[in-house]
C-alpha positions as CSV (number, residue, x, y, z in Angstrom):
1,X,111.8,76.1,71.0
2,X,109.5,79.2,72.0
3,X,109.6,82.3,70.1
4,X,111.6,85.3,71.6
5,X,109.5,87.7,73.2
6,X,108.9,91.1,71.7
7,X,109.6,94.0,73.3
8,X,108.0,97.5,72.3
9,X,107.8,101.2,73.8
10,X,104.9,101.6,76.1
11,X,102.0,103.6,74.5
12,X,100.7,106.8,75.9
13,X,98.0,104.9,77.7
14,X,100.4,102.3,79.3
15,X,102.6,105.1,80.4
16,X,99.6,107.1,81.9
17,X,98.9,103.8,83.6
18,X,102.2,103.8,85.3
19,X,101.9,107.4,86.3
20,X,98.3,106.6,87.8
21,X,99.6,103.6,89.6
22,X,102.4,106.1,91.2
23,X,99.5,108.4,92.3
24,X,97.9,105.8,93.7
25,X,100.6,104.8,95.9
26,X,100.5,108.4,97.4
27,X,96.9,107.9,98.1
28,X,97.3,104.5,99.8
29,X,99.9,106.0,102.1
30,X,97.3,108.8,102.9
31,X,94.7,106.2,103.4
32,X,96.9,104.4,105.7
33,X,98.0,107.6,107.6
34,X,101.5,106.9,106.7
35,X,103.3,110.4,106.6
36,X,106.7,110.5,105.4
37,X,109.2,111.8,108.0
38,X,111.6,113.3,105.6
39,X,114.1,110.5,106.4
40,X,112.3,107.7,104.9
41,X,112.5,107.0,101.1
42,X,110.2,105.0,98.6
43,X,111.2,101.7,99.5
44,X,110.8,102.2,103.1
45,X,107.4,103.7,102.7
46,X,106.5,100.8,100.5
47,X,107.4,98.4,103.2
48,X,105.0,100.6,105.8
49,X,102.3,100.2,103.2
50,X,102.8,96.3,103.1
51,X,102.5,96.1,106.9
52,X,99.6,98.5,107.2
53,X,97.9,96.3,104.2
54,X,98.4,93.0,106.2
55,X,97.2,94.6,109.5
56,X,93.7,95.4,107.7
57,X,90.8,93.2,108.1
58,X,89.9,91.1,105.0
59,X,87.1,92.8,103.5
60,X,88.3,96.4,104.7
61,X,91.7,96.4,102.8
62,X,92.3,97.5,99.3
63,X,92.6,95.1,96.6
64,X,96.0,93.5,96.9
65,X,96.7,93.8,93.0
66,X,96.2,97.6,93.5
67,X,98.8,97.8,96.2
68,X,101.2,95.7,94.3
69,X,100.8,97.4,91.1
70,X,101.4,100.9,92.8
71,X,104.5,99.8,94.7
72,X,105.9,98.0,91.4
73,X,105.4,101.2,89.5
74,X,107.3,103.4,92.3
75,X,110.0,100.9,92.7
76,X,110.2,100.2,88.9
77,X,110.7,104.1,88.4
78,X,113.5,104.2,91.0
79,X,115.3,101.3,89.2
80,X,115.0,103.5,85.8
81,X,116.8,106.3,87.7
82,X,119.7,104.5,88.9
83,X,120.2,101.9,86.1
84,X,119.9,102.0,82.3
85,X,116.5,100.3,82.3
86,X,113.6,101.5,80.6
87,X,109.6,100.6,81.1
88,X,108.8,98.5,78.1
89,X,106.0,96.1,77.1
90,X,106.9,92.4,76.8
91,X,104.9,90.2,74.6
92,X,105.1,86.5,74.4
93,X,102.9,83.6,73.7
94,X,101.3,84.2,77.1
95,X,100.3,87.6,76.8
96,X,101.8,91.4,77.4
97,X,103.3,92.8,80.5
98,X,105.1,95.9,81.5
99,X,108.6,95.2,82.6
100,X,111.9,97.1,82.8
101,X,114.2,96.3,80.0
102,X,117.8,97.2,79.3
103,X,121.1,95.8,77.7
104,X,123.9,94.5,79.7
105,X,127.5,95.0,78.9
106,X,127.7,92.1,76.6
107,X,124.5,93.3,74.5
108,X,122.2,91.0,76.2
109,X,118.8,92.0,77.2
110,X,118.2,92.2,80.8
111,X,114.4,92.2,81.8
112,X,112.8,92.8,85.2
113,X,109.4,92.1,85.8
114,X,109.3,94.3,88.7
115,X,105.5,94.2,89.3
116,X,105.4,90.4,89.2
117,X,108.4,90.3,91.5
118,X,106.6,92.5,93.9
119,X,103.3,90.2,93.7
120,X,105.2,87.2,94.1
121,X,106.6,88.5,97.7
122,X,103.6,90.6,98.9
123,X,101.3,88.0,100.5
124,X,104.1,86.1,102.2
125,X,105.8,89.0,103.9
126,X,103.4,90.7,106.2
127,X,106.6,92.5,107.8
128,X,107.7,94.1,104.5
129,X,110.3,93.0,102.0
130,X,110.7,96.0,99.7
131,X,114.0,97.6,101.0
132,X,115.7,94.2,101.3
133,X,114.6,92.9,97.9
134,X,115.3,96.2,96.0
135,X,118.9,96.3,98.0
136,X,119.5,92.7,96.8
137,X,118.4,93.3,93.2
138,X,120.4,96.5,92.6
139,X,124.0,95.1,93.0
140,X,123.8,92.4,90.7
141,X,122.1,94.5,88.0
142,X,124.6,97.2,88.4
143,X,127.3,94.5,87.8
144,X,125.5,93.3,84.7
145,X,125.6,96.9,83.4
146,X,129.2,97.7,84.3
147,X,128.2,100.0,87.0
148,X,129.1,100.3,90.6
149,X,126.1,100.0,92.8
150,X,125.1,103.2,94.2
151,X,126.7,104.4,97.5
152,X,123.2,105.1,99.2
153,X,120.1,103.1,99.3
154,X,117.6,104.2,96.7
155,X,115.1,107.0,97.3
């Protein structure tokens, strides 16, 4: 049986990386000419960013990993605001990865590899996926934490 992963707090450098990726998300929006209308929230803006990226010619668009990371950092923070999750470093035999971690009502660890989840969907959804993905994720997570899902879509 494989060893259980170790979970540790993010270092200052890792926290700064998350913040830098969130700032990069804003720069990507600016580069794409996407201006928030005031009614749009981060998941909707992220879907605009996904559509913009897919419309660009190969060689002219930013690196997919950078876009994925920036969306993952923004969406991850939304989840930490509405659910009892925190950014942590999860270390196992395959390496280390930043993820969202919390404990459910039974005391079991809940781990959401949000950046990996965004990466898995990014290439195959040129029309966007973030809003639907996030909405589909929040309710079951809220139930695991014994919470009611938010009345409004996350901002």
